[in-house]
N, C-alpha and C positions, 0 to 999 in steps of 0.2 A: 385296629386290625384292618378295617375297611380302608383307612388312609394309606397304610403300607401296601395293601394289595393294588390300590389305584396307582400308587407311585411305581410299583413294579410293572404294571401293565403299560404305563406311560413310557417307562424306560425301555421296555421291550419294543413298543411301537416306534420309538425314535431309532433304536438300533436296527429295526427292520427297514425303516425308510433309508437310513444311512447305508445298510447292506445292499439294498436295491440300487441305490445311486452308484455305489462302488462297482457292482456287477455291470450296470449299464455303461459306466465309464470305461471299464476294462475291456468290454466287448466292442465299444464303438470308437474309442479314442484314436485308434489307428486309421479308422475310416474317415473321420472328420478332421484329423490333425492337419493333413496337407491343405485342406480348404481354409483352415484357420490361418496357416502360415502365409498363404498367398492373398488372403483377403485385404491386407493393406493396399496392395497395388490396385485391386479392382475398386476399392472404396475411393481411392484418390483419382483413379481414371474416371469413375462415374461423376465425381464432383468437379474435377478440373478439366476433363476431356469430353465425355459424352454430353453432359449437361450444357456446357457452352455451345457445342455444335447444334444441339436441338433447339436451344434458346435463340441462337442466331437465325435459324430457319424460321422459327416462330416470329421473331422480331422483324424479319424481312417483309412481312405482310402488315406491319404496323407503322404508324408514325409515332415517334417517341423522342422526346428530349429528356435525357437522363436526369438533368438538374431538377426536373419537376416531379420526380418519383414515378413509381409504377402506375399511379392513378392517372397520369397524363397519357398513357398509352392508348392509341386509337387505331382500330382496324381500318386499313385502307386497301386491302386486297392486293392487286397487282400494280398499283399506282407507282410504287417505288421502282419496280422493274421497267415500267413504261417511261418513267422520268429518265432513268439512266440510259435507255436505248435511244432517247432523243436528246441526250445531254452532250454538247460538243466537248466539254471538259473530260467526260468519261472516255469518249472515242479518241481524244487527243492523248490522254494518258495511256490508253491501250496501245495506240500507235507507237508512242515512245517506248513502251515496254517491249513491244514486238521488235522494234529496231535494235534495242539494247540486247535482246535475246540473240539476234543474228550477229551483231558486230562484237559482242563479248562472248557468245557461246561457241561459235565456230572456231575462233582462234584458240580457245582452250584445248580443243580436241586436235586441231592441226598441230599445235605445239606438243601436246602430251603424247600422241601416238609415236612419233619418231623418237622422243626422249625415252619412252618406255622400251622401245626396241633396242636403243643404244645401251640402256641399263641392263637389258637382258642378254646382251652380247658378251663376248669373252673379255670382260674387263676384270681387273683385280678386285677381289672381294671387298677389301677395305675402301677402294674408290667407289664401288657400287653403293656401299652403305652410306658413305659421306654424301654422295650425290642424291640418293634417295631422301636422306634427312634434310638436305638443303632444299630440294624441291617441295617437300612436304611442310617445311617451316612456315611459309605464308598462310597455309590453311589453318594452322593452330594458333595463329596470331589474331588478336581481337580485331574484329571488323572496324570498330570505332577507332582504334589506334591506327589502323592502316589508312582509313579515310582522313584522319587528322594529319598524318604524315604526308599523304599525297596532296592535301590542301596546301601544304607548304611547298611541295615540289612544283605544283602548278602555279605558284605565285607569279604575279605579273612582272615585277621589277627584279626581284631577287630569287625567284624560283630556280631550282637546279635545272629543270627541264629547259626553260628558256635560255639559261646561261649556256647549256650544252648545245642547243640549236644555233645560238649566235656564234659559238666557237666553230662549229662544223660549217656554218655558212661562210665564215671569214677565212677558214683555213684553205690554203692552196691545194691541199690534197683531197679535200672533200667538198669544195665549193661547187664542183660540177653536179653534185647530187643534192646539195642543200642551198645552193646560191639563190634559187628562186624564192626562198623564204625571207630574204633580206627585207623586202618591202612590208612583210607581215609581222616581223619581230618588233617587240616582244608580243607573243600571242596571249591574249586574254582568255585563258582556257575556261575559266569559270564565270566570265563576265559577258560572253557572247554566245548567243543561242547555237550557232553552228559548231562550236567547239565543246559544248557541255557533254553531249553524248559520247564523243571519242574519249574525253577525259574520264567519264564514268566507266567506259568499257575497259580502258587501260587498268584501272584499279581492280575491276572484277576479274579480268584475265589473270593479273598478277596474283590475286588472292586464291584462285581456284584451279589454275593449271596443274599445280602439284598434286592436288587430290585426284584429278583425272589420270595423271601420270602413274600414280601408285595403283589405281584401279587397273589400268592397262597392263602394268607390270605384273600384277597378280594373275591376270588372264594369260599372259605370255608364259608364265612359269609353269602352267599346267599343260602346255602343249609339248608333246613328246619330242625329245631331241632326235629321235630316229628319223622324223620327217625332215628335219634340217640336214642331217647327215646324208640321207638319201638324195636330197636336192643338190648338195655339194658334190656328191659323186657324179651326178648328171651335169655338172658344170654350172649350177645356179650361182648367181651373184647375191650379194646382200640385199640388193633391191628386189630380185626375184623372190628371195625368201620372205621378205616383208610383204610384197604385193600378192603373192600366190599362196603363201602358207599362213603367215601371221594374221593378215587382215581378214581373210574369210573365216578363220577359226575364232576370231575375236568378236564376231557379230553379237553374241549374247552380252558380252561385256560392253560393247559399244551401245547396244540398246539400253542397258541399265544406266550407263554414264550419260548418254544423251537425255534419257528420261529425267534423271536427277537434275541435269542442267536446265531442262524445260521448267520443271517444278520450281527450282531455285530462282531462275531469272525472271519468271513470270510473277514472282513474289518479291522482286528486288526492292529493297527498302533502305538498308543501312547506308550503303555507299552514296547513292544519290541524295539521301536526306541530309547527310553531314556535309557533302561537297556543295550542296546548293542552299544550305542553311534552313532546310525544312520547307522551302517554298516551291521547289521544282525548278528554280533558276529563271533566267531571263526568258520571257515568252513561254514559260512552263515547259521548256524543251527537255528538262530533266525530270519532269513529274511523272512517275510511274503510277500504275494503278494502286499499288500499295500505299504510296504517299498520298494520293488523292483520297483513298479510303480512310487513312489516318486523319487527314484534315477534315473530311466530312464528319467523322465521328467525334473528334476531340476539339477541333477548332470551331466547327459550326453546329455541333451537338445534334446532328441528324442521324441518330442511331439506326433507324429503320432503313434509310437509304444506304448507309454504310454496310449493314448486314446483307441487303440485296446485292450490293456490289461484290461482296465476298463470295456469294454463291454464283454470280455470273462469272467471276474469275475462276472459281472451281470448275465450272462447266467448260470454260475455254481451255484450261489446263488438261482436262480429260480429252478434249478434241485433239489438241496437239499431241498428246501421248498416244492416242489411237492412230494418228497419222504416222508417227514415228514407228509404231508397231507394224503398221501396214507396209512401210518401206523396208524394215529389217526382218519381217516375219519369217521369211523362208530360212534364213540363216539361223535364227533363234530356235525354230522348231527342229531343224536338222540336228543342232547340237544337243537338244533335249531328247532326241531319238523318236520324235513323233512323226 
């Protein structure tokens, strides 16, 4: 009798606990379910995003060779930053990066803006779609594949570019424009310091001008057609429409596009790394900050110096972005209604 009573009480206790769990779950599952569904993103972000960022900041104040394990990590304070600020290789790579930012960044936008304006004009729809896809195609192509192809194009003896320049220099129709190159041909694009930056810039411009074209096209498409029609009534030409209507109203898009160019070009790695064989080329003329950072970390295993370099590069990018914002600030705020 006692045994059956205790069993009955145990069963009731289990049912009571289970009933409480069901009640709590029914009451709170809608409240906590969304957090459960989005938790994989935040878990992955914490592991592969936030932790590496914080660890690199921590590492920038240490001297550490990764092959020795965490036990070899030694606190050095600001020594890594002081070393970089007095390191001629760092300043040289920063100068190379800045030059590439200018000679590859400006042409992207100088080419993209008129192309976007043309695409937004009264062209047949199918032609617009074809041209848009054609311009965007280089952007979706693998950077490694692009750099390898251009390595062949820049070949000294059999490269297509040198063959084309020799043809233009010898042709009676174009010798007036290219004849001065006769004494320089064939050009050793990747073997002479003076030509490495232009070669890298050509690849970067070809890779990214389509992205900027599509950005500007999206901005143009939200500008009211009434503005253009009113301008045409007043006798405005296509140039007037571009200069006095499209360009001022595109300032927010220009700010975004230029900011993305600054961020991307200041971290330029793939194109110069492949074109120069990972060394930065003759006289380190193609060594960007990103390549120098990579070599510091993985060739010379100075992880602390590399981490400090990444944070200095981050600060430099912020400064350039703020300068860009200061230049375009008025137009950006006007479009936002501030």
